[in-house]
C-alpha positions in Angstrom: 0.0 0.0 0.0 1.3 3.4 -0.9 2.1 5.8 2.0 -0.7 8.2 2.6 -3.3 5.9 1.1 -5.9 3.8 3.1 -7.7 0.8 1.6 -11.4 0.3 2.3 -12.9 -3.1 1.6 -16.5 -2.8 0.5 -18.9 -5.6 -0.3 -22.0 -4.8 -2.4 -25.2 -5.4 -0.4 -28.0 -7.6 -1.6 -30.3 -4.5 -1.6 -27.8 -2.8 -3.9 -27.7 -5.6 -6.5 -27.5 -4.2 -10.1 -27.0 -0.6 -8.9 -24.4 1.7 -10.5 -21.0 1.1 -8.9 -20.7 4.6 -7.4 -24.2 4.4 -5.9 -23.6 0.9 -4.6 -20.3 1.8 -3.0 -21.8 4.9 -1.4 -24.3 2.6 0.2 -21.5 0.4 1.5 -19.0 3.1 2.6 -20.8 5.5 5.0 -17.9 8.1 5.2 -17.7 8.8 1.4 -20.3 10.5 -0.7 -21.4 9.3 -4.1 -19.7 12.2 -5.8 -16.4 11.4 -4.0 -16.6 7.7 -5.0 -17.4 8.6 -8.5 -14.2 10.7 -8.7 -12.2 7.9 -7.1 -13.5 5.3 -9.5 -12.7 7.5 -12.5 -9.2 8.0 -11.2 -8.4 4.3 -11.0 -8.6 4.0 -7.2 -11.2 1.1 -7.2 -10.4 -2.5 -7.8 -12.8 -5.4 -8.3 -12.5 -9.1 -8.9 -11.3 -8.5 -12.5 -8.9 -5.6 -11.6 -9.2 -1.8 -11.9 -12.7 -0.4 -12.5 -12.9 3.1 -14.0 -16.5 3.3 -15.0 -18.8 4.7 -12.2 -21.8 3.5 -14.1 -20.7 -0.1 -14.2 -23.4 -2.4 -12.7 -22.4 -3.9 -9.3 -23.6 -7.5 -8.5 -24.5 -8.2 -4.9 -21.8 -9.8 -2.9 -19.0 -8.4 -5.0 -16.0 -7.2 -3.0 -14.3 -4.0 -4.1 -11.2 -2.3 -2.7 -11.2 1.5 -2.6 -7.8 3.3 -2.3 -8.6 6.6 -0.6 -5.7 9.1 -0.4 -5.1 10.8 3.0 -7.0 14.1 2.9 -5.0 17.1 1.8 -4.3 19.6 4.6 -6.7 22.5 4.7 -5.3 25.9 3.7 -6.6 27.4 6.9 -4.6 27.3 10.1 -5.8 25.2 13.0 -6.2 27.4 16.0 -7.1 26.6 19.7 -10.3 28.6 20.2 -12.7 27.7 23.0 -15.8 25.9 21.6 -19.0 24.8 23.3 -19.6 21.4 21.9 -23.2 20.2 22.2 -22.9 16.9 20.3 -20.2 15.1 18.4 -19.7 11.8 16.8 -17.4 10.5 14.0 -19.7 12.1 11.3 -20.6 15.5 12.6 -20.4 18.1 15.4 -22.9 20.6 16.8 -21.6 23.7 18.3 -23.2 26.4 20.4 -21.4 29.4 18.8 -20.6 32.5 20.9 -21.5 36.0 19.7 -18.5 37.6 18.0 -17.1 34.4 16.3 -17.0 34.5 12.5 -17.9 31.2 11.0 -15.7 31.1 7.8 -12.4 32.8 7.0 -12.9 35.7 4.5 -11.3 39.0 3.7 -11.0 40.9 6.9 -11.3 37.7 9.0 -8.6 35.3 7.7 -8.2 33.5 11.0 -9.8 33.3 14.5 -12.9 31.8 12.9 -15.1 28.8 13.7 -13.4 26.9 10.9 -10.0 27.5 12.4 -11.3 26.3 15.8 -12.9 23.2 14.3 -9.7 22.3 12.4 -7.9 22.2 15.8 -10.7 20.6 17.8 -11.4 17.9 15.1 -7.7 17.2 14.2 -7.2 13.6 13.2 -11.0 13.0 12.8 -11.8 14.8 9.6 -12.0 12.2 6.9 -11.9 14.8 4.1 -14.6 16.9 2.4 -13.9 16.5 -1.3 -10.5 15.1 -0.4 -9.5 18.0 1.9 -9.3 17.7 5.7 -11.7 20.4 6.6 -15.0 20.8 8.3 -18.1 20.8 6.1 -19.9 24.1 6.7 -23.5 23.6 5.5 -24.9 26.8 7.1 -23.7 29.9 8.8 -24.7 32.2 11.6 -23.8 35.9 11.5 -20.7 36.9 13.5 -22.7 38.7 16.1 -25.5 36.1 16.4 -25.1 33.3 18.9 -26.4 29.8 19.0 -26.5 26.3 17.4 -24.7 25.2 14.3 -23.9 21.8 12.8 -20.8 21.0 10.7 -19.9 17.8 8.9 -16.7 15.8 9.7 -17.0 13.4 6.7 -17.8 13.7 3.0 -20.9 11.6 3.3 -22.3 13.6 6.3 -21.6 16.8 4.4 -23.6 15.6 1.4 -26.5 14.4 3.6 -26.7 17.6 5.6 -26.5 19.8 2.5 -29.5 17.9 1.0 -31.6 18.6 4.1 -30.8 22.3 4.1 -31.6 22.4 0.4 -34.9 20.8 1.0 -35.7 23.1 3.9 -36.3 20.1 6.2 -34.0 21.4 9.0 -35.9 22.7 12.0 -34.2 26.1 12.9 -35.7 28.4 15.4 -34.3 31.7 16.7 -35.1 33.8 19.8 -35.0 37.5 19.0 -35.8 40.7 20.9 -37.4 43.1 18.4 -38.2 46.9 18.8 -41.8 47.8 19.4 -44.9 45.8 20.3 -46.2 43.5 17.6 -49.9 43.9 16.9 -50.4 40.3 15.9 -49.5 37.2 17.9 -47.9 35.4 15.0 -47.4 35.8 11.3 -45.3 34.9 8.2 -42.9 37.0 6.1 -42.6 35.6 2.6 -40.3 38.1 0.8 -37.4 37.3 -1.5 -33.9 38.4 -0.4 -30.7 39.4 -2.3 -27.8 41.7 -1.9 -29.0 45.3 -1.8 -28.5 47.1 -5.2 -27.6 50.2 -3.2 -25.3 48.7 -0.6 -23.5 45.4 -1.3 -22.8 44.9 2.4 -26.5 44.8 3.1 -29.3 42.3 2.2 -32.6 43.7 1.0 -36.0 42.5 -0.1 -35.6 42.4 -3.9 -38.3 41.2 -6.4 -36.0 38.8 -8.2 -34.1 37.6 -5.1 -34.1 34.2 -3.6 -37.3 33.0 -1.9 -37.1 33.6 1.9 -39.8 32.6 4.4 -39.8 33.4 8.2 -42.6 32.3 10.5 -42.7 34.3 13.7 -44.7 34.2 16.9 -44.9 36.6 19.9 -43.6 35.1 23.1 -43.6 38.1 25.5 -44.3 41.8 25.4 -41.5 44.0 26.9 -40.8 47.7 27.3 -41.3 49.0 23.8 -39.9 45.6 22.6 -41.1 42.0 22.1 -39.5 38.6 22.5 -40.3 36.6 19.5 -39.5 33.1 18.1 -38.6 33.0 14.4 -38.8 29.7 12.6 -36.9 29.6 9.3 -38.5 27.8 6.3 -35.5 29.0 4.3 -32.1 30.1 5.5 -30.9 33.2 3.6 -28.2 35.6 4.8 -29.6 38.1 7.4 -33.0 36.6 6.9 -34.5 37.2 10.3 -32.9 40.6 10.6 -34.3 41.9 7.3 -37.7 40.3 7.6 -38.4 41.6 11.0 -37.1 45.1 10.0 -39.6 44.9 7.0 -42.4 44.7 9.5 -41.2 47.8 11.3 -39.8 45.8 14.1 -36.0 45.5 13.6 -33.9 43.6 16.1 -32.9 45.5 19.2 -29.2 46.4 18.9 -29.0 45.6 15.1 -26.3 48.0 13.9 -27.2 47.5 10.2 -31.0 47.1 9.8 -32.3 48.9 12.9 -32.2 52.3 14.5 -31.9 52.5 18.3 -35.2 53.6 19.9 -34.9 56.5 22.4 -36.0 54.4 25.3 -33.4 51.7 24.6 -30.4 53.9 23.9 -29.3 54.4 27.5 -30.0 50.7 28.4 -27.8 49.4 25.5 -25.0 51.7 26.5 -25.2 50.8 30.2 -25.2 47.0 29.3 -22.6 47.5 26.6 -24.8 45.4 24.3 -23.5 46.1 20.8 -25.0 43.3 18.7 -28.3 42.3 17.3 -30.4 40.5 19.9 -30.7 37.2 18.0 -29.9 33.6 19.2 -30.2 30.3 17.3 -32.1 28.5 20.1 -33.2 25.2 18.4 -31.7 23.0 15.8 -33.3 19.7 14.6 -32.3 17.4 11.7 -32.0 13.8 10.7 -28.6 12.2 11.2 -27.3 11.9 7.7 -25.7 8.5 8.3 -27.9 6.5 10.8 -31.2 8.4 10.1 -32.0 9.1 13.8 -33.8 12.3 14.6 -31.7 14.8 16.5 -32.9 18.0 18.3 -30.9 20.4 20.3 -31.8 23.4 22.5 -29.6 26.3 23.6 -30.4 28.8 26.4 -30.3 32.5 25.6 -26.7 33.6 26.4 -26.0 35.9 29.4 -25.7 39.2 27.6 -29.1 38.7 25.8 -30.7 37.4 29.0 -29.5 40.5 30.8 -31.0 42.7 28.1 -34.3 40.8 28.4 -34.4 41.0 32.1 -33.9 44.8 32.0 -36.8 45.1 29.4 -39.4 43.1 31.4 -42.4 45.2 32.0 
């Protein structure tokens, strides 16, 4: 065996008899996605009883044993950094994090390190089997830097593919707690308004006629002093969705520096508490485990800074 290459033995299941080889092997090897296996087959990394197999569409008889030569994942370009993380759940396939406010999810211009990705590269070192052949965590959704709460990331190629499909189909249960300005007239409602980058300010998101469909279901939880605690359930997951949708109702998030304006009655309180972010927390995350199909659901309490703001706004 070549250094840096691991061999996986995979036998085609009876239920996969006659399937395409890439599909049958994906069924037999839970850590690798079908797309990854398709690429490995085409590159000559799969051997069957008659030798090398290079056709992903080749039919695979039940009981046939194949060997898959999987190169060790290439190192990620990002640096692994020891950054404290609150881990809610972790297994060999995925990890659920309760992200603190102020932590950027993914390296980008202006935030090349000190991100959640850097933290996960350190925390998961040795357990990342490779997303597309690279040892990196699979980020399937993001939370704004100054929003706190629950996030899931994949550790394997197969888990990444499965989670991505659930997010694409909008089957993930994501619920946020938010403190919005003003008192909502209705007890619940839905905002169905497409979102895209603002044509006037590329750093902002706006409701745009030809934008991507975005749907937020909200319900009032408690009235506060010229503010309301609400739960927002995302049917879709667009950038800044809750912030823009609630602002469109005339009730921007308290503390939101981009989409809101500080109400006179809140200005002094925010200064006193040194609360300088949008009052938004990803409190609930539910999904189907992409490998063993178990239903998973996680809850996160509102963090101390937002709880303090809530306590001071109680009527």
